[in-house]
Each structure stands twice: as structure tokens, then as C-alpha cells.
C-alpha positions, 0 to 999 in steps of 0.5 A: 117806165121801170120795174123793180122786182124784189124777193124777200126771204122770211126767217123761219116761222116768220113768213105770216108776219112778213105777209101781214106787214105787206097786207096791212101796211106796206102795199098801201104805203107803197101807193101813198108814195107813188110806188105802183103795185103791180103783183105780189106772189109766194111760191107755189112750186120751186124756190123757198117757202118763206119767199115773197116775190113782188113787183113795183112800177116807177115812171123812172129811176129819179121817181123811184128814188124820191118814192123810196126816200119818202116811204122810208121817212114815213113815221107811219112805215116806221111804226108799222115796221117796229110793231111787226118786229116786236117778236124779232126780225122778220126778213133774213135776206132781200134782193132786188133788181131794176128792170127795163121792158124790152120793146116786145114786152106787154108791160111798158 
């Protein structure tokens, strides 16, 4: 099992649009394409106001690559993306990390 940690930073004034896109479309489409939603968070203290932090799980790197390719090519995703950015871009910055659990991690 591998985990992907992603942090998206919304452009000023676009946080709610970013959260709505994830809430209304992205999380369901991730599951459709074999990505397991582990959790989604916004900052309670520290960090930046406009950040969305989330964690996905995959069987391995090959399964992750297939899932992201299928998700990216999905016409429903393209439509949701374009609709959500009709008033301009939402995300100013994103970063991601692939994480491998330690032998003592509760999540494996």
C-alpha cells in the first residue's frame, strides 16, 4: 500500500470553489477510478487559510499511475474542472508526496 499526500492552495477568494469541486465531483470520481479517499482537511491552526490537504491510498505505484490516467481522461472530470474554473482558476499551487508506511504505522 502507498499513500499520496496532496496539498492544494486556492487563489485568494477561490477556497470555497475549490472545496465545492472536491465535495461535489472530485472525491466521487477518485473512487470511480480506484483511488481510495482516506481523508480531507483544511487548516484549523497553522498553515495557510486556503489550503486543502488530502490523503489517497493505492495498492502500489502502478495502480496509482493507472488510476490517475483514467481520472485525468474522464470526460466527467474534464467537464467538472472546466465548469468550476469558468470564473477563473481555483488553485495557485499544489504539491504531492508518495508515502510508504513504516513497519510500525497503523495505516499499512
